[in-house]
C-alpha positions as CSV (number, residue, x, y, z in Angstrom):
1,M,-122.2,158.9,139.9
2,Y,-119.0,157.3,138.7
3,S,-118.7,153.6,137.7
4,N,-116.2,151.3,139.5
5,G,-114.0,151.4,136.4
6,A,-114.1,155.2,136.2
7,I,-113.3,155.5,139.9
8,Q,-110.4,153.0,139.6
9,R,-108.9,155.0,136.7
10,R,-109.2,158.2,138.6
11,V,-107.6,156.7,141.7
12,Q,-104.7,155.1,139.9
13,G,-104.2,158.2,137.9
14,N,-103.6,160.0,141.2
15,G,-101.2,157.5,142.5
16,Y,-103.6,155.6,144.9
17,N,-104.5,151.9,145.1
18,L,-108.2,151.6,145.2
19,H,-108.1,148.5,147.3
20,D,-106.1,150.2,150.1
21,V,-107.8,153.6,150.1
22,I,-111.5,154.1,150.3
23,S,-111.5,157.8,151.5
24,L,-111.2,159.8,148.3
25,S,-111.5,163.6,148.0
26,W,-111.3,165.2,144.6
27,K,-112.8,168.6,143.8
28,G,-116.1,167.9,142.1
29,C,-116.0,164.1,142.7
30,V,-118.3,162.4,145.2
31,L,-118.0,158.7,145.9
32,Y,-121.2,156.9,146.7
33,W,-121.5,153.7,148.7
34,Q,-122.4,151.6,145.6
35,E,-118.9,152.4,144.3
36,I,-117.0,150.9,147.2
37,R,-119.0,147.6,147.3
38,S,-116.0,145.8,145.6
39,T,-113.4,147.6,147.7
40,G,-113.9,149.0,151.2
41,L,-117.3,147.2,151.8
42,K,-115.9,143.9,150.5
43,T,-113.1,144.2,153.0
44,L,-115.5,144.9,155.8
45,L,-117.5,141.8,155.0
46,T,-114.5,139.6,155.7
47,K,-114.5,140.7,159.4
48,S,-115.8,138.4,162.0
49,S,-117.4,140.8,164.5
50,I,-119.2,143.6,162.6
51,G,-121.3,146.4,164.0
52,L,-123.6,149.1,162.5
53,I,-124.0,152.4,164.3
54,C,-126.4,155.0,162.9
55,D,-127.7,158.5,163.6
56,F,-131.5,158.9,163.6
57,D,-132.7,162.3,162.2
58,G,-131.6,162.9,158.6
59,T,-130.2,159.3,158.4
60,L,-132.8,156.7,159.3
61,S,-135.6,159.3,159.4
62,P,-136.1,162.1,156.9
63,I,-135.8,165.6,158.2
64,V,-139.3,167.1,158.7
65,Q,-140.5,170.6,159.6
66,D,-141.9,169.4,162.9
67,R,-139.4,167.1,164.6
68,E,-142.1,165.6,166.8
69,R,-143.5,164.0,163.6
70,A,-140.2,162.3,162.7
71,Q,-140.3,158.6,162.2
72,L,-138.2,155.8,160.7
73,A,-138.3,155.8,156.9
74,P,-140.5,153.0,155.5
75,G,-138.7,149.7,155.6
76,N,-135.9,150.7,158.0
77,R,-137.4,149.2,161.1
78,E,-137.6,145.7,159.5
79,L,-134.2,146.1,158.0
80,L,-132.7,146.9,161.4
81,R,-134.5,144.0,162.9
82,Q,-133.1,141.6,160.3
83,L,-129.6,143.1,160.5
84,Q,-129.5,142.3,164.3
85,K,-129.5,138.6,163.3
86,H,-126.2,139.0,161.3
87,L,-124.3,141.7,163.2
88,R,-122.5,141.7,166.6
89,L,-124.0,145.1,167.3
90,V,-126.8,147.4,165.9
91,A,-126.8,150.8,167.7
92,L,-128.4,154.2,167.3
93,V,-126.5,157.2,168.6
94,S,-128.5,160.4,168.4
95,G,-128.8,163.9,169.7
96,R,-132.3,163.1,170.8
97,A,-133.0,162.2,174.4
98,V,-132.5,158.5,174.7
99,A,-136.1,157.9,175.9
100,D,-137.4,159.7,172.8
101,L,-135.1,157.8,170.5
102,S,-136.0,154.4,171.8
103,A,-139.7,155.2,171.7
104,R,-139.6,156.2,168.1
105,V,-137.6,153.2,167.0
106,G,-139.2,150.6,169.3
107,L,-136.9,147.7,168.6
108,P,-135.8,145.5,171.5
109,G,-132.2,144.4,171.4
110,L,-130.8,147.6,169.8
111,I,-128.4,149.8,171.7
112,Y,-129.8,153.3,172.2
113,I,-127.5,156.2,173.1
114,G,-128.9,159.7,173.3
115,N,-127.9,163.3,173.9
116,H,-124.8,162.9,171.6
117,G,-123.4,160.2,173.9
118,L,-124.3,161.6,177.3
119,E,-127.0,159.0,178.1
120,R,-127.6,155.3,177.4
121,L,-130.6,153.0,177.8
122,V,-129.6,150.0,180.0
123,D,-132.2,147.5,181.0
124,G,-134.9,150.1,180.5
125,Q,-133.1,152.6,182.7
126,I,-131.5,155.8,181.5
127,V,-127.8,155.9,182.6
128,C,-125.6,159.0,182.5
129,P,-122.1,159.7,183.7
130,P,-122.2,161.0,187.2
131,E,-120.5,164.2,186.3
132,V,-123.3,165.3,184.0
133,A,-125.7,166.1,186.9
134,A,-123.5,168.9,188.1
135,Y,-124.4,171.0,185.0
136,R,-128.2,170.8,185.4
137,S,-128.3,174.1,187.3
138,A,-126.3,175.9,184.6
139,I,-128.7,174.5,181.9
140,K,-131.7,175.8,183.9
141,A,-130.1,179.2,184.3
142,V,-129.7,179.6,180.5
143,L,-133.2,178.3,179.9
144,N,-134.6,181.0,182.2
145,A,-132.5,183.7,180.5
146,I,-133.6,183.2,176.8
147,H,-136.7,184.4,175.1
148,L,-137.6,182.8,171.8
149,E,-139.3,184.2,168.7
150,K,-142.3,182.6,167.1
151,Q,-141.7,179.3,165.3
152,M,-138.7,178.6,167.5
153,T,-139.1,175.6,169.8
154,L,-137.2,174.7,173.0
155,E,-136.4,171.1,173.7
156,D,-135.3,170.5,177.3
157,K,-133.5,167.1,177.3
158,N,-132.5,167.4,181.0
159,V,-128.7,166.9,180.5
160,T,-128.7,169.2,177.4
161,F,-131.2,171.5,175.6
162,A,-131.8,172.4,172.0
163,I,-133.5,175.3,170.2
164,H,-135.0,174.3,166.9
165,Y,-135.7,177.0,164.3
166,R,-136.5,175.0,161.1
167,Q,-140.0,176.4,161.0
168,A,-138.8,180.0,161.3
169,A,-139.3,182.3,158.3
170,D,-135.8,183.8,158.2
171,H,-133.1,181.3,159.2
172,E,-130.2,183.8,158.6
173,A,-131.8,186.3,161.0
174,I,-132.2,183.7,163.7
175,Q,-128.5,182.7,163.2
176,T,-127.4,186.3,163.4
177,T,-129.4,187.1,166.5
178,Y,-129.2,183.9,168.6
179,S,-125.8,182.4,167.8
180,P,-123.7,185.1,169.6
181,L,-126.3,185.4,172.4
182,L,-126.2,181.6,173.1
183,Q,-122.4,181.5,172.8
184,S,-122.2,184.3,175.4
185,L,-124.6,182.5,177.8
186,A,-122.8,179.3,177.3
187,D,-119.5,181.0,178.2
188,E,-121.0,182.7,181.2
189,H,-122.4,179.4,182.7
190,G,-119.6,177.1,181.7
191,L,-121.5,175.1,179.0
192,H,-120.6,174.0,175.5
193,F,-122.4,175.7,172.6
194,S,-122.8,174.0,169.2
195,Q,-125.0,174.2,166.1
196,G,-126.5,171.6,163.8
197,R,-129.1,171.5,161.0
198,R,-131.4,174.4,162.0
199,V,-130.7,173.8,165.7
200,F,-128.7,175.4,168.5
201,E,-127.5,173.2,171.4
202,L,-126.0,173.7,174.8
203,R,-124.5,170.8,176.8
204,P,-122.0,170.1,179.5
205,P,-118.4,170.8,178.5
206,L,-117.3,167.2,178.9
207,E,-115.2,165.1,176.5
208,I,-118.2,162.9,175.8
209,N,-119.6,162.8,172.3
210,K,-120.6,160.5,169.5
211,G,-117.0,159.6,169.0
212,T,-116.4,158.5,172.6
213,A,-119.7,156.6,172.4
214,L,-118.5,154.8,169.3
215,A,-115.1,153.9,170.7
216,S,-116.8,152.5,173.8
217,L,-119.1,150.3,171.8
218,V,-116.2,149.0,169.7
219,T,-114.4,148.0,172.8
220,Q,-117.4,146.6,174.7
221,Y,-118.6,144.4,171.8
222,G,-115.1,143.5,170.5
223,L,-115.8,144.8,167.0
224,D,-113.3,144.3,164.2
225,G,-115.5,145.8,161.5
226,L,-118.0,148.8,161.6
227,V,-120.2,150.9,159.5
228,F,-121.1,154.4,160.8
229,I,-123.8,156.4,159.1
230,G,-124.6,160.1,159.9
231,D,-125.6,163.4,158.4
232,D,-124.8,166.3,160.8
233,I,-122.0,168.0,162.5
234,T,-121.9,165.9,165.7
235,D,-121.6,162.8,163.5
236,A,-118.2,164.1,162.5
237,D,-117.0,163.2,166.0
238,A,-118.0,159.6,165.4
239,M,-116.5,159.5,161.9
240,R,-113.2,161.0,163.1
241,T,-113.0,158.3,165.8
242,A,-114.0,155.5,163.3
243,R,-111.3,156.7,160.9
244,Q,-108.7,156.7,163.7
245,L,-109.6,153.1,164.7
246,R,-109.2,152.0,161.1
247,E,-105.8,153.7,160.8
248,Q,-104.7,152.1,164.0
249,Q,-105.9,148.7,162.6
250,T,-108.1,148.3,165.7
251,C,-111.4,148.2,163.8
252,Y,-112.0,148.3,160.1
253,S,-114.5,151.1,159.8
254,V,-116.4,152.6,156.9
255,N,-118.1,156.0,157.3
256,L,-121.1,156.9,155.2
257,A,-122.4,160.5,155.1
258,V,-125.9,161.3,154.1
259,E,-126.1,164.0,151.4
260,S,-128.4,167.0,151.8
261,E,-128.4,170.7,151.0
262,E,-127.6,171.3,154.7
263,M,-124.9,168.7,155.1
264,P,-121.9,170.2,157.0
265,A,-118.7,170.5,155.0
266,I,-116.7,168.8,157.7
267,L,-118.3,165.5,156.8
268,H,-116.4,165.5,153.5
269,D,-113.2,165.2,155.6
270,Y,-114.2,162.0,157.2
271,A,-116.8,160.3,155.0
272,D,-115.5,157.3,153.0
273,A,-118.6,157.4,150.7
274,F,-122.0,159.0,150.6
275,A,-125.6,158.0,150.5
276,A,-127.8,160.1,148.3
277,G,-130.4,161.0,150.9
278,T,-132.3,159.0,153.5
279,S,-133.9,156.7,150.8
280,D,-130.4,155.7,149.8
281,V,-129.6,154.8,153.4
282,T,-132.5,152.4,153.2
283,A,-131.1,151.0,149.9
284,F,-127.7,150.5,151.6
285,L,-129.2,148.7,154.6
286,A,-131.0,146.4,152.2
287,W,-127.8,145.7,150.3
288,F,-125.9,145.2,153.5
289,L,-128.4,142.7,154.8
290,D,-128.2,140.7,151.5
291,A,-124.4,140.8,151.5
292,L,-124.2,139.6,155.1
293,S,-126.8,136.8,154.4
294,A,-124.7,135.6,151.5
295,S,-121.3,135.7,153.3
């Protein structure tokens, strides 16, 4: 990790102004959130309507072998509860079904968005765009056409489905066999195929994702400042949108990517800084709460 002074010397040596640029990309150099506290995060804290949007698995909850055992990391529930008192918005946007997500977090007042933006919990009811329902028959057709090996699990999330293979003995063999098969089935039935951290997913081919969900929340809540935290490939959609909003001077957004051995390379393109694992996300939330309380 680099000190603020070292970072400033490296930035200025490359012709950048540290106070204007918080997205830094040098070969072999990773910028952690602690190193932008006096720059990008300091600017964020001057905003009057700030939001926090987080992914769940791999961000607020450590990745586990059995996803049914996933739960918030110690301390995160209370930190989210306290942050609600200081922020215009605290929202979770996850690939999980929204009912599953809200049950695992269990905090009233948070905004819960599931299935990568396709469903939202509103007054206890699950709300989806009307065009999503038309793809249920295609999803069922693919579900009926696939046969899984041992230690692969199928998750039917109604508007999407996922195949998890973290517990499989040979991840590469699963990739080689199932990736082209699922891509072919997706093409045949008019669905979108994607991959994440030891997971395959098929969903409707709609322009709805974590990025559109983020943009909608920024507009709905009138945010002029935002932190987004995520760890997987669908989080890149949210980070890309957050970056665009900052460049357009619509909402000053800071993207934090959560480091892991499985972190997709694309997150390096959109992250402004990194958290060194889920425990460091907890450390960031604690710092953020203290900083908001003091401002």
